[in-house]
C-alpha positions as CSV (number, residue, x, y, z in Angstrom):
1,M,38.6,-58.4,-48.5
2,I,37.2,-57.0,-51.7
3,I,37.5,-53.4,-52.6
4,P,35.1,-52.6,-55.5
5,S,36.5,-50.1,-58.1
6,I,34.7,-47.2,-59.7
7,D,36.9,-46.1,-62.7
8,I,35.6,-42.9,-64.3
9,Q,36.4,-41.6,-67.8
10,D,34.6,-38.9,-69.7
11,G,32.1,-38.5,-66.9
12,Q,31.0,-42.2,-66.6
13,V,32.0,-45.4,-65.0
14,V,34.0,-47.6,-67.4
15,Q,36.1,-50.7,-67.4
16,L,39.3,-50.9,-69.5
17,I,41.3,-53.9,-70.6
18,G,45.0,-53.4,-70.1
19,G,44.4,-49.8,-69.2
20,R,43.6,-48.8,-72.8
21,D,40.6,-50.6,-74.5
22,K,37.2,-49.7,-73.2
23,A,35.3,-52.9,-72.5
24,L,32.1,-51.5,-71.0
25,A,30.5,-48.3,-69.8
26,A,28.3,-48.4,-66.7
27,G,26.9,-44.9,-66.5
28,D,26.4,-42.7,-63.4
29,P,28.8,-43.5,-60.6
30,Q,26.4,-42.6,-57.7
31,P,24.3,-45.8,-57.8
32,W,27.5,-47.8,-57.8
33,A,28.9,-45.9,-54.9
34,R,25.7,-46.5,-52.9
35,R,25.8,-50.2,-53.7
36,F,29.5,-50.8,-53.1
37,G,29.5,-48.6,-50.0
38,R,27.5,-51.3,-48.3
39,T,30.5,-53.7,-48.3
40,G,33.0,-51.1,-47.0
41,L,35.8,-49.2,-48.8
42,T,35.3,-48.4,-52.4
43,A,38.1,-47.3,-54.8
44,V,37.4,-44.3,-57.1
45,V,39.8,-43.7,-59.9
46,D,39.9,-40.6,-62.2
47,L,41.2,-42.1,-65.4
48,D,41.2,-38.7,-67.2
49,A,43.2,-37.0,-64.5
50,A,45.6,-40.0,-64.5
51,I,46.6,-39.4,-68.1
52,G,46.4,-35.6,-67.9
53,R,43.3,-35.2,-70.0
54,G,41.0,-33.1,-67.7
55,D,39.4,-34.5,-64.6
56,N,36.1,-35.7,-63.1
57,A,36.5,-34.0,-59.7
58,D,33.0,-32.5,-59.6
59,L,31.6,-36.0,-60.3
60,I,33.8,-37.7,-57.6
61,A,33.3,-35.3,-54.7
62,P,29.6,-36.2,-54.1
63,L,30.6,-39.9,-53.9
64,L,32.5,-39.3,-50.7
65,R,29.3,-38.7,-48.9
66,L,27.8,-41.9,-50.2
67,A,30.5,-44.4,-49.4
68,P,33.9,-44.5,-47.7
69,C,36.3,-44.0,-50.7
70,T,39.9,-44.0,-51.7
71,V,40.5,-41.4,-54.4
72,G,43.2,-41.8,-57.0
73,G,44.2,-40.6,-60.5
74,G,46.2,-37.4,-61.2
75,I,47.1,-36.6,-57.6
76,R,50.6,-35.3,-58.1
77,D,51.2,-32.5,-55.6
78,L,50.5,-31.5,-52.0
79,H,47.6,-29.2,-52.8
80,S,45.6,-31.8,-54.6
81,A,46.5,-34.5,-52.1
82,R,45.3,-32.4,-49.1
83,G,42.3,-31.2,-51.1
84,W,40.9,-34.7,-51.5
85,L,41.7,-35.6,-47.9
86,D,39.8,-32.4,-46.8
87,R,36.9,-33.3,-49.0
88,G,36.5,-36.6,-47.1
89,A,38.5,-39.2,-48.9
90,A,39.2,-42.1,-46.5
91,R,42.6,-42.5,-48.3
92,I,44.2,-41.1,-51.4
93,V,46.1,-43.0,-54.0
94,I,49.3,-41.5,-55.4
95,G,51.3,-43.0,-58.3
96,T,54.8,-42.1,-59.5
97,A,54.4,-38.6,-57.9
98,A,54.8,-40.3,-54.5
99,T,58.2,-39.0,-53.6
100,P,59.5,-39.2,-50.1
101,E,59.4,-35.4,-50.0
102,L,55.7,-35.3,-50.8
103,L,54.7,-38.2,-48.5
104,R,56.5,-36.7,-45.5
105,Q,54.0,-33.9,-45.6
106,L,50.9,-36.2,-45.5
107,P,49.5,-38.5,-42.9
108,S,51.0,-41.8,-43.8
109,D,47.9,-43.9,-42.7
110,R,45.8,-41.9,-45.2
111,V,48.0,-42.6,-48.2
112,I,48.3,-45.5,-50.6
113,V,51.0,-45.6,-53.2
114,A,49.9,-47.0,-56.6
115,L,52.4,-49.3,-58.3
116,D,51.1,-50.2,-61.8
117,T,53.3,-52.8,-63.2
118,L,54.0,-54.6,-66.5
119,N,56.7,-57.3,-66.5
120,D,57.7,-56.1,-63.0
121,E,58.4,-52.5,-64.3
122,V,56.5,-49.7,-62.6
123,L,54.5,-47.6,-65.1
124,S,53.4,-44.0,-65.0
125,H,51.0,-41.6,-66.8
126,G,48.0,-43.8,-66.8
127,W,50.0,-47.0,-67.6
128,R,51.4,-45.4,-70.7
129,R,55.1,-45.0,-69.8
130,G,57.8,-47.1,-68.1
131,T,59.8,-45.8,-65.2
132,G,62.7,-48.3,-65.1
133,S,62.0,-49.1,-61.4
134,S,60.8,-52.4,-60.0
135,I,57.9,-52.8,-57.5
136,Q,60.3,-54.0,-54.8
137,T,62.6,-51.1,-55.3
138,R,59.8,-48.6,-55.0
139,M,58.4,-50.3,-51.9
140,Q,61.9,-50.1,-50.3
141,E,62.3,-46.4,-51.2
142,L,58.9,-45.5,-49.6
143,A,58.9,-47.8,-46.6
144,G,57.3,-46.2,-43.6
145,L,56.0,-43.2,-45.6
146,A,52.7,-44.8,-46.8
147,G,50.0,-46.8,-45.1
148,G,49.6,-49.1,-48.1
149,F,50.5,-50.1,-51.6
150,L,48.1,-50.8,-54.5
151,V,49.8,-53.0,-57.1
152,T,48.0,-53.5,-60.4
153,D,49.1,-56.2,-62.9
154,V,48.4,-54.3,-66.1
155,A,48.9,-57.4,-68.3
156,R,46.0,-59.1,-66.5
157,E,43.8,-56.0,-65.8
158,G,40.3,-56.4,-67.1
159,R,40.9,-59.8,-68.6
160,L,39.4,-62.0,-65.9
161,E,42.3,-64.4,-66.4
162,G,43.0,-65.0,-62.7
163,L,45.5,-63.7,-60.2
164,D,49.0,-65.0,-59.6
165,L,48.8,-65.8,-55.8
166,A,52.5,-66.6,-55.5
167,W,53.2,-63.1,-57.0
168,A,50.8,-61.6,-54.4
169,R,52.5,-63.5,-51.6
170,D,55.9,-62.2,-52.6
171,L,54.6,-58.6,-52.8
172,S,53.1,-58.9,-49.3
173,A,56.5,-59.8,-47.9
174,A,58.0,-56.8,-49.7
175,A,55.3,-54.4,-48.4
176,G,56.3,-55.2,-44.8
177,E,54.0,-53.5,-42.3
178,A,52.1,-51.5,-45.0
179,D,48.7,-52.7,-46.2
180,L,48.7,-54.4,-49.6
181,I,46.0,-54.2,-52.2
182,V,46.3,-56.1,-55.5
183,A,44.4,-55.6,-58.7
184,G,44.3,-57.1,-62.2
185,G,42.7,-60.3,-63.4
186,V,40.7,-61.4,-60.2
187,A,38.2,-63.9,-61.6
188,D,37.1,-66.1,-58.8
189,V,36.0,-65.5,-55.2
190,A,38.4,-68.3,-54.1
191,E,41.2,-66.0,-55.0
192,I,39.7,-63.2,-52.8
193,A,39.5,-65.7,-49.9
194,A,43.0,-66.9,-50.4
195,L,44.3,-63.2,-50.5
196,D,42.2,-62.4,-47.4
197,K,44.0,-65.2,-45.5
198,L,47.3,-63.6,-46.4
199,G,46.0,-60.2,-45.2
200,I,45.8,-58.8,-48.7
201,D,42.8,-56.9,-50.2
202,A,41.7,-57.4,-53.8
203,Q,40.6,-54.3,-55.8
204,V,38.0,-55.6,-58.3
205,G,36.1,-54.0,-61.2
206,M,35.4,-56.1,-64.3
207,A,34.2,-59.2,-62.4
208,L,31.6,-57.2,-60.6
209,Y,30.3,-55.1,-63.5
210,T,30.0,-58.1,-65.8
211,G,28.2,-60.3,-63.1
212,H,31.1,-62.7,-63.0
213,F,30.5,-62.9,-59.3
214,H,28.5,-60.9,-56.7
215,E,29.8,-58.9,-53.8
216,A,28.0,-61.3,-51.5
217,D,29.9,-64.2,-53.0
218,A,33.2,-62.4,-52.3
219,L,32.2,-61.8,-48.6
220,A,30.9,-65.3,-48.2
221,A,34.1,-66.8,-49.5
222,C,36.0,-65.1,-46.7
223,L,33.6,-66.3,-44.0
224,S,33.5,-69.6,-42.0
225,S,30.9,-71.3,-39.8
226,D,31.1,-74.1,-37.3
227,R,27.3,-74.7,-37.6
228,Q,26.0,-77.7,-39.5
229,D,23.6,-75.4,-41.4
230,G,26.5,-73.0,-42.3
231,L,24.8,-69.9,-41.0
232,W,26.7,-66.9,-39.8
233,P,25.7,-65.0,-36.6
234,T,24.9,-61.5,-37.5
235,I,25.0,-58.6,-35.1
236,V,22.4,-55.9,-36.0
237,A,23.4,-52.4,-34.8
238,E,22.7,-48.7,-35.5
239,D,25.4,-46.1,-36.5
240,S,25.4,-45.0,-32.8
241,G,26.8,-48.4,-31.9
242,E,23.6,-49.4,-30.2
243,V,23.1,-53.2,-30.7
244,L,19.5,-53.9,-31.7
245,G,19.7,-57.7,-31.6
246,M,21.2,-60.7,-33.3
247,A,20.1,-62.6,-36.5
248,W,21.5,-65.2,-38.9
249,S,22.7,-64.9,-42.5
250,N,23.7,-67.1,-45.3
251,R,24.8,-66.4,-48.9
252,E,21.3,-66.1,-50.2
253,S,20.2,-63.6,-47.5
254,L,23.4,-61.6,-47.8
255,R,23.0,-61.3,-51.6
256,R,19.4,-60.1,-51.1
257,A,20.5,-57.6,-48.5
258,L,23.2,-56.1,-50.7
259,D,21.0,-56.0,-53.7
260,T,18.0,-54.3,-52.0
261,G,19.8,-52.2,-49.4
262,R,17.5,-53.6,-46.7
263,G,17.9,-55.6,-43.6
264,V,17.5,-59.2,-44.9
265,Y,18.4,-62.3,-42.8
266,W,17.9,-66.0,-42.7
267,S,15.4,-67.4,-40.2
268,R,16.1,-70.9,-38.9
269,R,12.4,-71.6,-39.0
270,R,11.1,-69.6,-41.9
271,G,14.0,-69.2,-44.3
272,L,14.6,-65.8,-46.0
273,W,13.4,-63.1,-43.7
274,I,13.0,-59.5,-44.9
275,K,12.9,-57.4,-41.8
276,G,9.7,-55.4,-41.6
277,E,7.9,-57.0,-44.6
278,T,5.0,-57.9,-42.4
279,S,5.5,-55.7,-39.3
280,G,6.4,-52.5,-41.1
281,D,9.5,-52.2,-38.9
282,G,11.9,-52.4,-41.8
283,Q,15.6,-51.4,-42.0
284,I,17.8,-49.6,-44.4
285,L,21.1,-51.4,-44.7
286,K,24.0,-49.0,-44.5
287,R,27.0,-51.3,-44.2
288,V,28.1,-55.0,-43.7
289,D,31.3,-55.7,-41.8
290,L,33.1,-59.0,-41.1
291,D,34.8,-59.5,-37.8
292,C,38.5,-60.2,-37.4
293,D,38.0,-64.0,-37.3
294,R,35.7,-64.0,-40.3
295,D,33.0,-66.0,-38.5
296,C,30.6,-63.2,-37.7
297,L,28.8,-60.4,-39.5
298,R,27.7,-56.9,-38.4
299,F,24.8,-55.2,-40.2
300,T,24.7,-51.5,-39.6
301,V,21.2,-50.3,-40.3
302,Q,18.8,-47.4,-40.0
303,Q,15.9,-48.9,-38.1
304,Q,12.4,-47.9,-39.0
305,G,9.0,-48.3,-37.2
306,R,8.8,-49.3,-33.6
307,G,12.2,-51.0,-33.4
308,F,14.0,-54.2,-34.1
309,C,12.3,-56.5,-31.5
310,H,9.1,-58.3,-32.4
311,Q,7.8,-57.2,-29.0
312,G,7.8,-53.6,-30.2
313,T,10.9,-52.4,-28.3
314,T,13.8,-50.6,-29.9
315,T,16.2,-53.5,-29.2
316,C,15.9,-57.2,-28.2
317,F,17.3,-56.2,-24.9
318,G,14.6,-53.7,-24.1
319,S,14.2,-50.0,-24.8
320,G,17.2,-48.0,-25.9
321,R,19.4,-46.3,-23.4
322,G,21.6,-43.2,-23.4
323,I,21.5,-40.9,-26.3
324,A,19.7,-43.4,-28.6
325,G,17.0,-43.9,-25.9
326,L,16.6,-40.2,-25.4
327,I,16.2,-39.6,-29.2
328,A,13.5,-42.4,-29.3
329,R,11.7,-40.7,-26.4
330,L,11.9,-37.3,-28.1
331,Q,10.6,-38.7,-31.3
332,A,7.6,-40.3,-29.5
333,R,6.9,-37.1,-27.7
334,L,7.0,-35.2,-31.0
335,A,4.0,-37.1,-32.1
336,A,2.2,-37.3,-28.8
337,A,3.1,-34.4,-26.5
338,P,-0.1,-32.6,-25.4
339,T,-0.7,-28.9,-26.1
340,G,0.8,-26.7,-23.5
341,S,3.3,-29.3,-22.2
342,Y,7.0,-28.2,-21.9
343,T,8.0,-30.7,-24.6
344,R,5.3,-29.4,-27.0
345,R,6.4,-25.8,-26.3
346,L,10.0,-26.6,-27.1
347,L,8.9,-28.3,-30.3
348,D,6.4,-25.5,-31.3
349,E,8.3,-22.4,-30.1
350,P,11.7,-22.0,-31.8
351,E,12.4,-18.9,-29.8
352,L,12.1,-20.8,-26.5
353,L,14.3,-23.6,-27.8
354,A,16.9,-21.2,-29.0
355,A,16.9,-19.4,-25.6
356,K,17.4,-22.7,-23.7
357,L,20.3,-23.7,-26.0
358,K,22.1,-20.4,-25.3
359,E,21.3,-20.6,-21.6
360,E,22.6,-24.2,-21.2
361,A,25.6,-23.6,-23.3
362,G,26.5,-20.7,-21.1
363,E,26.0,-22.7,-18.0
364,L,28.2,-25.5,-19.3
365,A,30.9,-23.0,-20.2
366,S,30.8,-21.8,-16.6
367,A,30.7,-25.2,-14.9
368,E,33.7,-26.0,-12.8
369,T,33.1,-29.2,-10.7
370,E,32.7,-32.7,-12.2
371,A,29.1,-32.8,-11.0
372,E,28.3,-29.4,-12.6
373,V,29.9,-30.5,-15.9
374,I,27.8,-33.7,-15.9
375,H,24.6,-31.9,-15.1
376,E,25.1,-29.0,-17.6
377,T,26.3,-31.3,-20.4
378,A,23.1,-33.5,-19.9
379,D,21.0,-30.3,-20.1
380,L,22.7,-29.1,-23.2
381,L,22.5,-32.5,-24.9
382,Y,18.8,-32.7,-24.2
383,F,18.0,-29.4,-25.8
384,A,20.5,-30.0,-28.7
385,L,18.8,-33.3,-29.5
386,T,15.4,-31.7,-29.2
387,A,16.5,-29.3,-31.9
388,M,17.7,-32.1,-34.0
389,V,14.5,-34.2,-33.7
390,R,12.4,-31.1,-34.2
391,S,14.1,-30.5,-37.6
392,G,13.7,-34.2,-38.6
393,V,17.5,-34.8,-38.5
394,R,18.8,-38.2,-37.6
395,L,21.7,-38.9,-35.3
396,D,23.5,-40.9,-38.0
397,Q,23.5,-37.8,-40.2
398,V,25.2,-35.8,-37.4
399,T,27.8,-38.5,-36.7
400,A,28.5,-38.8,-40.4
401,E,29.3,-35.1,-40.5
402,L,31.6,-35.5,-37.5
403,D,33.3,-38.4,-39.1
404,R,33.8,-36.4,-42.3
405,R,35.3,-33.5,-40.3
406,A,37.7,-36.0,-38.7
407,L,39.1,-36.7,-42.1
408,T,40.2,-33.1,-42.7
409,V,43.9,-32.5,-42.6
410,S,44.0,-28.7,-43.2
411,R,43.3,-27.1,-39.8
412,R,41.6,-23.7,-39.2
413,P,42.9,-21.5,-36.3
414,G,39.7,-22.2,-34.3
415,N,39.2,-18.7,-33.0
416,A,35.8,-17.9,-31.5
417,K,33.3,-16.1,-33.8
418,Q,32.3,-12.6,-33.2
419,A,28.6,-11.8,-32.5
420,G,26.6,-12.0,-35.8
421,E,29.5,-13.7,-37.7
422,S,28.3,-16.3,-40.1
423,R,29.8,-19.8,-40.3
């Protein structure tokens, strides 16, 4: 698959040729993070930190809430490595500082070792010094200590001259069980598709920023279809995992969806279909995923309006169930609950809602039997979700916070707070 790269120097996104010559400046990284985050993992590289000339940490940290990111550049010790993992980096990228001693203190699945190479020699200090080691030697030294390797061909980097697929295939064999990401010179989506079939990801920068090809083209090149019209079945779901329905996509609709950040599909009768354009039940596109067989898409969306179905229900399989269904009911009641009703009181009287939350939390803490735990958990969830809806908070915001916390590697003791103690 494709991993778009956001390289930051002097506070802005740049693209360098050969790691030295600035070819273009692309401004604020946040719009790029929002855009690239729709296709999955995004690589963020602090070029200043890599060469020891300051850093862009304050600029990079907010990006981790906009997209799943790897963070690299200047990570040379345990403190900075853990710091980025705690901030929410999906993975960190460590260069020549990736010693076995350092890697043993980090979760291997969250670490990528960067091997920047020129003429098969691994470089250091932002591609400015040779180390005397080969790629294969470094991979052997670090086998089992890192979840992946990022190999950049510096001679091709930024030049759009194409990738050496035979070189990439050899690297994949040397990497063994670790993931392999290659960078440097990718110029054609056919190369990305060929790498994908080998189980190799391509980290791409220059080709995207110059419009050499589009992210949709890269995804489409990896997809296949057994239909005469070439359409790809597209599962439409919310962050909660609730499936809203199924639609169809092609290259044109995929490109429009990624460009606009909306739910855009291909109708077999009407052609390009922008969900909600006439009904008002639009969608904010959060992420596009490909399935393991590369013949199906999943759009993760934030549904607006009545729901996904043209019949006015939340899903094409009827009204939502479970937590998603409860939230939908609470949102409806927020707008329509009559004065004096219990729901209206909970929404209008914060003291009552606070009292119920404390009451139900206490009852759950005291529950002993399975039936009691089920009953009290349901009660507490009801009031907790009422508090969430009352404040205008969405479930996907809460789950995103939980996902962010799951990335933390530094653990607190977890002792109970004393009465009146702040968070």
